[in-house]
Structures are given as structure tokens and as C-alpha cells.
C-alpha positions, 0 to 999 in steps of 0.5 A, a space after each residue: 891681747 897684751 898689757 902694755 910693756 913698762 917703761 924703762 926704770 930700776 927698782 930693788 926690793 929691799 932684804 931677803 929674810 936669811 934661808 928657813 929650816 926644813 920641816 915637814 908637811 902633814 902625812 909625809 909629804 916631803 919637807 918645806 921650808 919653815 920660818 925661823 924661831 921667832 924671840 921670846 916677845 915681853 906679853 902685850 896682852 895685860 897692857 894698856 897701849 895708847 897710840 898717836 902714830 908715830 908715838 906710844 906709851 905703853 903702862 900696866 894697870 898699876 900706872 908706874 913705869 918701872 923699866 919692866 917689859 914694854 913699859 914706857 913712852 916711845 917715839 918713831 920706834 925708840 923708847 924715850 922714858 922707860 922709867 917714871 915712878 912716883 912716890 908721895 910722902 915716901 910712899 907709892 900710891 896704891 893703885 885702883 883704877 886704870 883704863 882708856 880714856 881715848 886711842 892715845 890716852 889713859 887714866 890711872 887712879 890711886 890713893 894714899 892715906 898719908 898718916 896712920 891715925 886716920 882710919 882704913 879711908 884714903 884722903 889723897 887721891 892720885 889721879 894720872 893722865 898719860 898721853 901717846 904724845 909723851 905728856 903725863 898730868 899728875 893730879 893730887 886731890 886732898 880730901 882731909 880735914 887738915 892742911 897736909 905737907 907732902 913731899 912729892 917724888 918722881 923717880 926717872 930712867 930710860 936706856 934709849 932702847 929701839 923697840 927691836 931691843 926691847 922686844 927681844 929683851 937686850 935693852 942694856 943698863 939705863 943710862 946716867 941722867 944730868 939735870 937739864 933746865 926743869 927736868 933731866 936730859 939722857 944722852 946716848 950714841 943713838 939719840 938724846 931724850 930731855 923730860 921738862 917737868 911744870 912747875 920745875 922741881 924744888 930739888 933734882 938729883 942726877 945721880 938718882 934721876 930723881 925730882 921733888 917737889 914740896 906740896 902743900 894741900 889744904 882741905 879739898 885742895 888739888 896740886 898739879 904736876 905736868 911731865 913732857 918727854 921728847 927727843 933734845 931738839 923735837 918739840 911736841 909730837 903732831 900725831 898724824 891722826 889729829 892732822 888728817 881729819 879728813 881722811 876718815 869719815 866721822 861715821 856714827 852708829 845708832 840703833 836697837 843694839 848699843 855695841 854697834 856704836 861702841 865698836 865703831 866708835 872706837 874702830 874709828 878712833 884706832 884707825 885714826 891713831 894708827 895713821 903715819 905719813 910718806 916721810 918723802 910725801 907727807 900729804 899721803 897717809 897709810 895704816 901702820 900695821 899695829 902697836 906695839 910690834 908692827 908700827 911701820 908699814 906693812 904693804 899687805 896689811 896696810 892695804 887690806 885696811 884701807 880696803 875696809 875702811 872704805 866706807 869711811 872715804 877713799 882718802 887712807 886708800 889712795 894715800 897707800 896706794 901712791 906710797 906703794 907705788 913709789 915702792 913697787 918693783 920696776 924695770 925688768 925681771 921676774 920680780 917687775 911689777 910686785 910691791 915688796 913685802 916679807 915673808 910671814 909665818 904660815 903656821 906649822 903646815 905650810 912654808 912662810 908665805 909671801 906678803 909682796 904677793 898679797 900687796 901686789 895683788 891687793 893693790 889693783 882690787 883696792 883701786 879699783 873698789 876705791 874707783 867705786 866708792 868714789 875715787 876722783 877721775 883724776 886720781 884713778 888714772 894717775 894710779 893706774 899704770 902702778 895696778 897695770 904692772 901689778 897686773 902685768 907681773 900675775 900674767 908673767 907669773 902664771 905663765 901659760 899655767 892656771 895656778 901661782 906659786 906663793 912664794 913665787 916660783 918655787 912655793 906651793 900654791 896657797 888657796 888664799 893667794 888663788 882667791 886674791 889673784 882671781 879677785 885682782 884678775 877680773 877686778 883688774 880687767 874691769 878697771 882696765 876695760 873702763 878706762 880704755 886700757 888694753 888687758 881685759 881680755 887676757 885676765 879674765 881668760 886667766 881667770 876662767 882657766 883657773 876657776 876650771 882648774 881650782 874646782 878640780 884640783 883644790 877641792 878634796 872630796 870626803 864623807 861630809 861633802 869635801 873642803 878645800 884644800 889649804 894648798 897644792 903643791 907643786 906635784 898636784 898633791 892638795 894640802 887637806 887642811 880646813 884653814 880659816 884662809 878659805 874665807 877669802 874664797 867668799 871675797 870676790 870683789 865688787 864689780 859695777 851696779 852692785 854686782 859681785 865678781 864670780 868666785 873660784 867655786 860653784 855653788 854646790 862648793 860654795 854651799 859646803 864651805 858656808 856650812 863648815 866655817 859656820 860649824 863648831 869645828 871651824 867658829 869657836 863662838 867667838 870667830 873663825 878659827 884660823 885652823 879647823 879644831 879636828 885638824 893636825 897640830 892644831 892649837 888654840 894660840 896659833 896665830 896660824 894655827 887656831 887662834 881666830 883672827 878678826 881680819 879673816 872673820 870680818 871677810 867670812 862673814 862678809 863674804 857668806 853675807 854676801 853669798 846669801 848665807 845669813 845664818 852662819 855671817 849672823 853666827 860669826 858676826 855675834 861671835 866677834 861683836 861679843 868678843 869685841 865687848 870683852 875687850 872694850 871694843 878694841 879688837 885685838 888682831 887675834 885672840 885664843 881660838 878656844 870654844 866660847 862657853 856660856 858666862 866665858 871670855 875670849 882668851 887673849 894672845 900675848 903676843 898680838 897687836 892690840 890696836 891693829 889696822 885689819 882688826 879695827 878696820 874690820 869692824 866697819 867692814 862688818 857694820 857696813 856688810 850689815 847693810 850691804 852697801 854696794 857703790 858704783 859712784 861712776 855710774 853714780 848708783 849705790 845698791 843696798 843688799 842687807 842681811 833680811 835677818 837683821 841680827 842686831 835689830 834696827 841699825 842706822 849708819 851715818 857719816 859715812 862716804 859714798 861718791 865723796 858726799 855723806 852718806 848714811 843708811 837704815 836698816 829695819 828690823 825687818 831687815 829692809 834698808 833705806 838710804 836717808 843721806 846721799 850725794 846729789 844725783 846718787 840713785 839706788 840701784 836695783 
């Protein structure tokens, strides 16, 4: 039976990227498109990034904002202040400590010796607390035995540059300031910015962008200053996460390994900080892809993050689905039903892939699993037409064939795209059947056809037992590259009664893939490499060529655990948890795939977003996978399939959300799970 035709409407996809230049597949398999060379990004790996979307504050560990690189306060993609340099008694304080206090604030400590006759010990401590919302508090504390009279100066400047211009190094000179009220004002054709100081300065010199105070500090005394920067005419920024406290459950973790609590705390905090509102429908929230580079809506990453965050509730999922449903391409034509998305670099071996295809295939999956976790019937019914359009596009795109090309219609058939499509078909069919909609039979028939073709065409035999191909070309030739994207073959999706959908691989092939993902070629000791270390053009810093992708590592660990390969799953879990500890539990989206050594640390990637939506959500996904939580709210059951080996010892997860109610579970050291809190009437499945 065919899915019903869409209602007449109009829709248009956004601008496309220019055509890429030719490259070659490994083994001389002919020219394929390759992405354009990106501009050299300023390094971000050492920066302290305070986030409260749509605002950022980016600093070095010195605390001063010098106007170099990424430094500055940002709002809605524009740098409002690039320079904020403090001098006390004519000198810059000596920076001694910098650390994040929360997702949206950082603390910088510096010291000062105002006189040369006091010995080596500083007698003035300078504390600066910087907030993403554009506020900075400066506190001077005196330990001197006498009263100090200190001139305090703050030098300010900005270019009002867009973040894209900052990233490409095309910011232009600083703008001339003017004295404004108790601070300064800057203007450009693209915007205006003001900074105010409390208390007001004694002197303000516009030509130098300088504010000055004469401070008297008695022994043991303190003096404080507050600076606030904002676009002219705008009030203080109201971070979306602070006003959307119901979007994420206040989940907690406790147990033998204290790192679980630290990872969950920071993951929830970063997810909250990355929330954005749909400007036209402000009650709908979704995740920004990451800071500092991707502070807007990236459909595939927003859906992937919302899906992995489902243990914290369905609010982000439903907000993301609504936002993307309004952007879905409708009407007639081969792209009707797609969620628009840009191309994504696929590394040195394959042409760029289309994130729009990934988002289109994720949409029905996220809706189905959100429904299983407790999304209301009313909200599910509201979003069903958009999911049907996604599934209709899928069936039209594959036609009478089995494989789905990516990009459509002329790209290679990528391994992970087939996994996404297969999962979308089976979960979509499940959702349609449950709601009395037609089309489920046709989706299952195609999924069965794909399974048969995949096991034959995508499996590359070798003396080590074989491997899944990274892709198949249009002429049927496989690309025999071992990649981390094969982890998506294990992410088959959740059906009813705690059952998982069947996968594309047979039992023998699944066992071989588990062996490969858990072996040293793919497992770096810090997580899963995006390309095997023995492959041609392996690069430990290649974001699709060998670096560890946190999202794929979490997908692999959860998929291996669900398939019963607990040793391999536990190895990946322990590795990414050790990496999280090294990164202060704020995981970047990726880091170098260098092999872990005794006493070593993961090597950061200079261009990685940190925080990133999928990396933060991965922390939630990994801990939920340890407990093996498989809800089926429509049938009133939840099934638990914990890791029997209990790799983190005893673990308790509290204040999760299942069936729109608090849910708590505890896993013992013996790997036995017990529900401690649940919705009334929710039964434990078998």
C-alpha cells in the first residue's frame, strides 16, 4: 500500500554550496567530488567558552580580552566586545588561575604587588567572573598592611564583527568609541553596542576607549566593578536554557564511580546552555550544534542530540521536530518531504554527504522513540504528517532499487545512510501501524529488500573475517574502508515492548563488526576512531579521517551493549569516560585518535566545538545504555537490559523521565537493575 499523497503546498530549499573540485577514491576508482578547502580557523581548544545561547564569552586562560583570535563577548553571532584589558597601578595583574564555574561563567584570578618593597608575596588579588550574557564582575581584595590608593583602568574596544568574519580573519579594524552614559558606545552600519560600568568611572577617554577609577583599599578591604555589554536598545540577554527549565529533567547519577555524576552534571548543563528558540515559535526549543563555530540550527545534529537526550524528557525532541517540520520541503518534485541540510565533509575517501538526508531519516525515528519515551498522543499525531512526508520521500528516492544514494540522486550509497534509512523504515512502519496510517507494509518490504542486498553488496570479505564497506559506488563496487560510521549499523532503533529493530547485518557479520570496533585498529583507548589506524590517508586529527567522534563512540558503545558484546562496549565506555575526565567533563565533539598510553591524555582537536550538542547528549546516552532503559510508554511498560559486567560498579540514575514522570533506576555491582521510581501504572517489561 502506498503512503497517501501530500497536500498541495509550496516549499523551497535554501541555497546550495558551490560545486566541489574533483578528487579520487582509494584504489583509483575514479573521480568523485570533494569539499572546498575551508578557511583556517582560529584555534579554540585552549579557550574557555561560556555559553548561554544566543550569547557567548570566549577567553584565554590569561583573563584579559586582547582582541586577538576568538576573544570577546558575542550575541546572536556578532562580537559585541573584543577587548577588555585591566590595569591596576599601571600594570597588568599576573594571571594565576582560570577555570569554568558553570556552562555560562568562568573565573579568572590574578595577583599584584603594588609596591616593590613588599617582598615576593602579592598583596592584591584580582578576581574576574565573566558571564556569557555580557556581564563581567571585577573584584580587588587587599591583604596589604596599609591603605592602598590604586588607579584602575579598563581599556575597551570592538570591531562588531560577525562570527564568520572572526573565523576567517576578516574582522577589520577596531571602531572608534564615544563616551556614553557610564561607559562607551560603538556604531557601525551593521549594529550598535554599549557598555556600562557600575560604579561610574571617574574619567572616560573616548579616543583610547579608556575608563578610569581612583580606588582606595583599606587593609582587608575589597572594591568591585561590574561591566555590562549589550546591543544598543536591547536589555540583558535572557538565555533560553534559563527560561526553559522544564526542557530537561534534573537528572542525577550516584554510585561507585564519581565520574558518572560529573559527566551527567556537565552534560545536562551544556545541553541547557545550547538551547535555542525558534524565532517564530518561541515555545519550541532545539539544540544549537556547538560553540564557537556552529551556534545555529543544524538539523541532523539537533535531531541526533534530541534523540540521545530522551532520557531527560521529550521537550527538546518535540521542539526540534516542530521546528524542522516547519522547514520541511513540501509540494511536488524529487526533494519533496526532505528536511533541508547542508553538505558535510566526509574526509579524504568519499565526497561530501548530505546532512539533509540524515535529518530526513532521523525525523521519523526521533518521533517514534519520543513516543515510546512518553510523548503525548496529541503531539505525536500533530507531527505524524511530517514524518509521513519523510517516509514518502524515502520510498520515492529508492524506487524499485534497494540502496539509497547520498547525496541524492547521484552520490554513493554510504554504509551509515543505509543504516539510517533501514531504521527509519522499520520504526516509521511501527509508528504508522500504531496510529492506523497506511504505508507500513511497503516500508517493511523495502527494508527486507535492503537487508538482503546489504549483506551481499556491502560486505567485503578478507582473511581477517571481513568488514562492512564504507560505501558502494553507483556501479556496485564497494569502498573497502573501515570507518567509525559502521557503528550506526548497530543502532537499529527501539520498537515496542523493549524490542530492538533488526539490523542490516546477520549474526556472523555483527560479531565480526563488534570485534573490529573493539579492537586496537578502531578503539584508540579514548574512544572510537572515525577511520581505522591502518587505512590509507589515516590522520589522527582528520575529523572524518581518524579523529575520535564522541557521538559515534556513544552510538557504538550503546549498540554493542544492546547486541550483547559487553566487553567491547565497556572498553569504549571506559575510554570516553577517561577522556571526559581529562577535558573537565565537557567533552568536545572530537579529539585526536592517537593511541592511549600509560599516563597519557587525549589530544584536543584545535577546531572542535566544545561544548557540542551531540557530545553533551552522548554523556546522557552512555549512562542510560549502562542501565539498558527501553521504555514503551504507550503500552505502560519499561524494560531494563543493563550491562551485566557493571563496568562502573554500582550506578544509580535518578530524576530521568519516562512516560512524562520521574524515573529512577539502580544497577548493582552484579549487573542487576531495579526501578526505584516510576510513573503510576508503569510496569516492568520482560
